[in-house]
C-alpha positions in Angstrom: 0.0 0.0 0.0 1.4 3.4 -0.9 1.6 6.4 1.4 -1.2 8.1 -0.7 -3.4 5.1 -0.2 -2.8 5.1 3.6 -3.6 8.8 3.8 -6.8 8.3 1.8 -7.8 5.4 4.0 -7.1 7.3 7.2 -9.1 10.3 6.0 -12.1 8.3 4.8 -12.3 5.4 7.2 -11.0 6.8 10.4 -11.8 10.6 10.2 -14.9 10.1 8.1 -14.1 12.7 5.4 -14.6 12.5 1.7 -12.9 14.3 -1.2 -14.9 17.2 -2.8 -16.6 15.8 -5.9 -15.8 18.6 -8.3 -12.0 19.1 -8.0 -10.9 16.4 -5.5 -8.6 19.0 -3.8 -10.2 19.3 -0.4 -11.2 16.8 2.4 -14.8 17.5 3.2 -16.8 16.9 6.4 -20.3 16.9 5.0 -20.4 20.1 2.9 -17.6 21.9 4.8 -14.1 21.8 3.4 -11.8 21.0 6.4 -8.4 20.3 4.9 -6.4 20.7 1.7 -6.0 17.1 0.4 -2.5 17.8 -0.9 -1.3 19.1 2.5 -3.1 16.8 5.1 -0.6 14.1 5.8 -0.6 12.2 9.1 2.5 10.3 8.0 4.7 13.4 8.1 2.7 16.1 10.1 2.4 15.4 13.9 -0.7 17.6 14.2 -2.5 15.6 11.5 -1.4 12.4 13.2 -2.9 13.6 16.5 -6.2 14.1 14.6 -6.2 10.4 14.0 -5.2 9.5 17.6 -8.1 11.7 18.9 -10.5 10.1 16.5 -9.3 6.6 17.3 -10.2 7.2 21.0 -13.8 6.6 19.9 -13.1 3.2 18.3 -12.5 -0.2 19.6 -10.2 -2.4 17.6 -9.3 -6.0 17.2 -5.9 -7.1 15.9 -5.5 -10.7 14.6 -2.5 -12.4 13.2 -2.2 -15.6 11.2 0.4 -17.7 9.4 -0.4 -19.3 6.1 1.5 -22.4 5.0 4.0 -21.9 7.8 5.7 -19.0 5.9 3.5 -16.0 5.4 2.6 -13.9 8.5 -0.4 -11.5 8.1 -2.0 -9.0 10.3 -5.6 -7.9 10.2 -7.0 -5.0 12.1 -10.7 -4.2 12.4 -12.1 -1.0 13.9 -15.5 -0.8 15.6 -17.0 2.5 16.3 -18.2 2.8 19.9 
C-alpha cells in the first residue's frame, strides 16, 4: 500500500471525510471543506497524526495475526465505532 493510499484510508475510514466531488482538492466533512487534500498528511505532520489519535479514541479495535502455509505472516485490524 502506498503512502497516498494510507492517507486516503485514514481520512475516509477513520476521520470520516470525503474528497470534494468537483475538484478532489479538499477533504470534506459533510459540505464543509476541512483540509487541503495535498497538505493533510498524518505520516509526516504530527498535528495531522494527532487528529487520527483523537478520532481513534472513539473506536475499539481487534488485531489478529495468522500464518499461512508456515511461511507468510499476516496482520488484520478491524475498527469498531463505539
